[in-house]
C-alpha positions in Angstrom: 105.3 -155.0 99.6 108.8 -154.8 99.2 109.0 -152.5 102.2 107.6 -155.4 104.4 110.2 -158.0 103.1 113.0 -155.3 103.6 112.3 -155.1 107.2 111.6 -158.9 107.4 115.0 -159.5 105.9 116.6 -157.0 108.4 114.9 -158.7 111.3 116.1 -162.0 110.6 119.5 -160.9 110.1 119.4 -159.0 113.4 118.2 -162.3 115.3 120.8 -164.2 113.6 123.7 -161.8 114.6 122.3 -161.8 118.4 122.0 -165.6 118.3 125.6 -166.0 117.5 124.6 -167.6 114.0 127.1 -167.6 111.3 127.6 -165.1 108.5 126.1 -167.7 106.0 122.8 -167.1 107.9 122.6 -163.3 106.8 123.6 -164.1 103.1 120.9 -166.6 102.9 118.2 -164.0 104.3 119.3 -161.5 101.6 119.0 -164.1 98.9 115.4 -164.7 100.0 114.6 -161.1 99.7 116.2 -160.9 96.1 114.3 -163.6 95.1 111.0 -162.3 96.3 111.3 -159.0 94.7 112.3 -160.2 91.4 109.1 -161.7 90.5 106.7 -159.8 88.1 103.2 -160.4 87.5 101.4 -159.8 84.2 97.4 -160.3 83.8 95.8 -161.0 80.8 92.0 -161.5 82.0 91.6 -164.8 83.7 95.3 -165.7 83.1 98.4 -164.5 84.9 102.2 -164.8 83.6 104.7 -165.0 86.3 108.4 -163.8 85.2 111.2 -164.9 87.9 115.0 -165.5 88.2 115.8 -162.2 86.4 113.6 -163.1 83.1 114.8 -166.9 82.9 111.7 -168.5 84.1 108.4 -167.8 82.7 105.2 -169.2 84.0 101.6 -169.3 82.6 98.7 -169.8 85.0 95.9 -170.3 82.6 92.9 -169.4 85.6 94.2 -167.4 88.6 90.8 -167.2 89.9 90.2 -171.0 90.8 92.2 -173.9 91.8 91.5 -178.0 91.9 90.1 -179.0 95.3 88.3 -181.8 96.7 85.2 -180.6 95.5 86.5 -179.4 92.0 87.0 -175.9 91.4 86.9 -173.4 94.3 87.2 -169.6 94.3 90.5 -168.0 95.4 89.1 -164.7 95.5 87.0 -164.0 98.7 84.5 -162.1 96.7 83.7 -165.2 94.7 84.7 -163.4 91.5 83.3 -165.6 88.7 85.3 -167.2 85.9 83.9 -165.4 83.1 84.4 -165.3 79.1 83.4 -161.6 78.5 86.9 -160.4 77.8 87.9 -160.7 74.4 88.5 -159.6 70.9 85.8 -160.2 68.3 85.7 -160.3 64.6 82.7 -161.0 62.3 80.5 -159.7 59.8 77.9 -156.9 60.2 74.7 -155.6 58.4 71.4 -154.2 58.8 68.0 -155.6 59.2 64.2 -154.8 59.3 63.6 -155.7 62.7 65.1 -157.9 65.8 67.2 -160.7 64.6 66.4 -159.8 60.7 69.2 -159.7 58.3 67.7 -158.0 55.5 66.1 -154.4 55.0 62.8 -153.2 53.7 63.2 -152.5 49.8 61.9 -148.8 50.4 65.6 -148.6 52.6 67.5 -150.7 50.1 70.0 -147.4 49.6 71.6 -148.2 52.9 71.8 -152.1 52.4 75.3 -153.2 52.7 77.5 -155.7 51.2 77.9 -158.5 53.8 81.4 -159.5 52.4 82.9 -156.2 52.5 81.4 -155.2 55.9 82.8 -156.3 59.1 82.7 -155.8 63.0 85.6 -155.5 65.2 84.5 -155.6 69.1 86.9 -155.3 72.1 85.7 -156.2 75.4 88.3 -154.5 77.8 87.5 -155.6 80.9 84.7 -157.3 83.2 83.2 -157.5 86.6 81.8 -160.7 87.4 80.0 -162.5 90.5 79.4 -166.2 91.2 75.7 -166.8 91.9 76.3 -170.4 92.6 78.5 -172.4 95.2 79.6 -174.4 92.4 80.9 -171.4 90.1 78.4 -172.6 87.2 76.3 -169.5 87.1 77.5 -165.6 87.0 76.5 -162.2 86.6 78.5 -160.5 84.4 79.2 -156.5 83.4 82.1 -154.5 82.1 83.1 -152.3 79.4 84.1 -152.3 75.8 84.4 -150.6 72.5 82.9 -151.5 69.4 84.0 -150.6 65.5 81.6 -151.5 62.8 82.3 -150.9 59.2 79.6 -150.8 56.5 80.0 -151.2 52.7 76.9 -149.6 51.1 76.0 -152.1 48.4 74.5 -149.2 46.3 77.8 -147.2 45.1 76.1 -144.4 43.6 74.4 -143.3 47.1 75.6 -140.8 49.8 74.2 -140.0 53.0 73.3 -136.1 53.9 71.8 -134.7 57.0 69.3 -131.9 56.4 65.8 -131.8 58.4 66.2 -135.6 58.3 68.7 -138.0 56.9 68.6 -138.1 53.1 70.5 -139.7 50.2 71.3 -139.0 46.6 72.6 -141.1 43.5 74.2 -138.2 41.2 77.5 -139.5 41.7 79.0 -143.1 41.3 81.7 -144.3 43.8 84.5 -146.5 43.8 84.0 -147.5 47.2 81.3 -146.0 49.9 81.5 -146.9 53.7 79.7 -145.9 56.8 81.7 -146.3 60.1 80.7 -146.4 63.7 82.3 -146.4 67.0 80.3 -147.1 70.3 81.2 -147.5 74.2 79.7 -151.0 75.3 78.4 -151.7 79.1 76.9 -155.6 79.2 74.7 -157.2 81.6 74.6 -160.9 81.2 74.2 -164.4 82.7 77.0 -167.0 82.0 76.3 -170.6 82.5 79.0 -173.2 82.8 76.8 -176.5 81.8 79.5 -178.9 82.9 81.5 -179.0 86.1 85.2 -178.3 85.7 84.8 -177.7 82.1 85.6 -174.6 80.2 82.3 -175.0 78.2 80.4 -171.9 78.4 77.1 -170.2 77.1 76.3 -166.4 77.6 73.1 -164.3 76.9 71.9 -160.8 77.9 71.9 -157.1 76.6 74.6 -154.4 76.0 73.9 -150.6 76.2 75.6 -148.8 73.5 76.7 -145.1 73.9 77.6 -143.7 70.2 81.2 -142.2 70.4 81.0 -141.2 66.6 80.2 -142.0 63.1 81.4 -141.2 59.5 80.9 -141.7 55.8 83.6 -142.5 53.2 83.6 -142.4 49.4 86.3 -142.8 46.9 85.5 -141.6 43.4 86.3 -143.6 40.2 89.0 -140.6 39.9 90.5 -141.7 43.3 89.0 -138.6 45.2 87.9 -139.2 48.8 85.5 -137.6 50.7 85.0 -138.0 54.1 82.2 -136.7 56.5 81.6 -137.1 60.3 78.4 -136.4 61.6 75.9 -138.0 64.0 73.6 -138.6 60.9 70.6 -138.8 63.2 71.8 -141.9 65.1 70.2 -142.5 68.4 72.8 -141.7 70.8 72.0 -144.8 73.1 70.8 -148.2 71.9 70.5 -151.5 73.2 71.6 -155.0 71.8 70.7 -158.5 72.7 73.7 -160.9 72.8 74.1 -164.6 72.7 77.9 -166.0 73.3 78.9 -169.9 73.6 82.3 -171.5 73.3 85.1 -173.2 74.9 87.9 -171.8 76.9 89.9 -169.0 74.9 87.6 -169.4 71.5 83.8 -168.8 70.8 81.1 -167.4 68.6 78.7 -164.8 69.3 75.6 -163.3 67.5 74.5 -159.6 68.5 71.3 -157.9 67.1 69.8 -154.4 68.1 66.7 -154.4 70.1 66.3 -150.7 69.3 66.4 -148.8 65.9 69.8 -147.4 64.5 68.4 -143.9 63.7 65.9 -141.6 65.5 62.0 -141.6 65.0 61.3 -139.9 61.5 65.0 -138.9 60.7 66.6 -142.0 58.9 65.7 -145.5 57.8 64.2 -148.0 60.0 67.1 -150.6 60.3 68.6 -152.6 63.1 72.4 -153.6 63.1 73.5 -157.0 63.8 76.9 -158.7 63.7 77.9 -162.4 64.0 81.5 -163.8 64.5 84.2 -165.4 66.3 85.9 -164.3 69.8 89.3 -164.9 71.4 89.0 -164.8 75.0 91.7 -163.6 77.4 
């Protein structure tokens, strides 16, 4: 781009000289080139920041994919990129349930029940790919990529998990802290609906495929001794979640529940992770 601008400025200057124009025309062309090449663009999802005039002028564009016209919002992008709200930071509470949308475990698996006050989820929806399905840009198909970190504080502090032929537990020790942590790569497939034209109100629903990146436990004894153990703990390497999201503009709420159990068949407790919280969209 800068090379094209430079060639254009040289052509303008040469034309001015052959036409007998004053030297001020050459200076004007050079100033135009400098102003064009001094613009910096920064992108945050749907938003764009323009920095011009050597950093003295900063312009914030809230939605770089749409502009107001006679028919309301129309797409600038020729591929009709949808104005989705999946790219976000999400923070909430998490836990285990005995089934889909359940928030409590069966009594026989109470050794892995969690303390909801000290268990939380952090999800970073990094980037999305979206496509508008209607001319009015009200319904879109959304996919992308993200990473989730889930921290579970086990309510029974005298339990630790071990991996033998199957996932076992023991209550021979008492811990001051007892946590299970997991990390997943996430790929969603969701439908987003904008109920009102020219509004930032949105509702999303769909599924997320999760690829397990790692898991570990951490215990702290009453004497302050820390024990850490990394393992797959017989967790299913690929799982699927159902997700519902809703909000307005840059803020929203979400609920996610697993459609598949966390652990492999006959290798661990039958539990389904869930999380619910708030999102900051960008």
